[in-house]
C-alpha positions as CSV (number, residue, x, y, z in Angstrom):
1,M,106.9,120.1,100.3
2,K,104.8,118.9,103.2
3,R,101.8,118.5,101.0
4,L,103.7,116.3,98.6
5,F,104.9,114.2,101.5
6,Y,101.4,113.7,102.7
7,A,100.2,113.0,99.2
8,A,102.9,110.3,98.6
9,T,102.2,108.8,102.0
10,F,98.5,108.5,101.4
11,A,99.1,107.2,97.8
12,A,101.2,104.4,99.5
13,L,98.3,103.9,101.9
14,G,96.0,103.5,98.8
15,I,98.3,100.8,97.5
16,L,98.3,99.0,100.8
17,S,94.5,99.3,101.1
18,L,94.2,97.7,97.6
19,W,96.7,95.0,98.5
20,Y,94.9,94.1,101.8
21,W,91.5,94.2,100.0
22,M,92.8,91.6,97.5
23,A,93.8,89.3,100.4
24,A,90.4,89.8,102.0
25,D,88.6,89.3,98.6
26,A,90.5,86.0,98.3
27,L,89.2,84.9,101.7
28,I,85.6,85.9,100.7
29,C,85.9,83.8,97.5
30,R,87.2,80.8,99.4
31,R,84.4,81.0,101.9
32,F,81.6,82.1,99.6
33,P,82.4,80.9,96.1
34,Q,79.0,81.8,94.8
35,F,80.1,85.5,94.9
36,C,83.1,84.8,92.7
37,E,81.8,82.9,89.8
38,V,83.4,83.8,86.5
39,H,81.1,84.4,83.5
40,G,82.7,84.3,80.1
41,C,86.3,84.5,79.2
42,R,88.4,86.3,81.9
43,D,91.9,85.3,81.0
44,I,93.9,88.4,80.2
45,D,96.4,86.7,78.0
46,K,94.0,84.8,75.8
47,C,90.8,86.9,75.6
48,P,90.2,90.2,74.0
49,I,89.3,92.9,76.5
50,G,87.1,95.8,75.4
51,F,87.9,99.5,76.1
52,W,85.5,99.9,79.0
53,E,86.6,96.6,80.7
54,G,90.2,97.7,80.4
55,A,89.4,101.2,81.8
56,A,87.5,99.6,84.7
57,F,90.5,97.3,85.4
58,L,92.9,100.3,85.3
59,A,90.6,102.3,87.6
60,V,90.4,99.5,90.2
61,L,94.2,99.3,90.3
62,A,95.2,103.0,89.9
63,G,92.2,104.6,91.5
64,P,92.9,104.2,95.2
65,P,96.4,105.6,95.2
66,I,95.3,108.5,93.1
67,V,92.2,109.3,95.1
68,F,94.1,108.8,98.5
69,G,97.0,111.0,97.4
70,L,94.9,113.8,95.9
71,T,92.6,113.8,99.0
72,A,95.7,114.1,101.3
73,F,97.2,116.9,99.1
74,L,94.0,118.9,99.4
75,F,93.5,118.1,103.1
76,A,97.0,119.3,103.8
77,K,96.2,122.8,102.6
78,R,95.7,123.8,106.3
79,Q,97.4,122.7,109.4
80,R,95.7,119.5,110.7
81,S,96.0,117.5,113.9
82,W,97.0,113.9,113.9
83,Q,93.4,113.0,114.8
84,G,92.2,114.7,111.6
85,W,94.8,112.7,109.6
86,S,93.8,109.5,111.3
87,A,90.1,110.2,110.7
88,L,90.9,110.9,107.0
89,S,92.9,107.7,106.5
90,G,90.2,105.6,108.3
91,G,87.5,107.2,106.3
92,L,89.3,106.6,103.0
93,V,90.0,103.0,103.7
94,T,86.5,102.4,104.9
95,L,85.0,104.0,101.8
96,H,87.4,102.0,99.5
97,W,86.6,98.7,101.1
98,S,82.9,99.5,101.1
99,I,82.9,100.2,97.4
100,M,84.9,97.0,96.7
101,L,82.6,94.9,98.9
102,I,79.5,96.2,97.2
103,D,81.0,95.5,93.8
104,R,81.9,92.0,94.9
105,L,78.5,91.2,96.4
106,F,76.3,92.9,93.8
107,G,78.5,93.3,90.7
């Protein structure tokens, strides 16, 4: 039961990380609009979206909670200190934000 609690807590942390990243991304786009230029049709309601674009969109939204929750579930297999949990959460958020920043700058 403890492992499920940790998994659910870290899945919520994944959602929060994504939410805060979207706010940070909006600030990046306001300050550096050259990194946020839209090429082609990007309106979800009016433009057809291919399978791989849809899969990538779903992965961006559902990926962090799933990865965070699964990692916490596996990490909770043994008894851990609060420092270990803190390091895991900080590492996951740092990795998530790094991937999203690299995608924003070079994608």
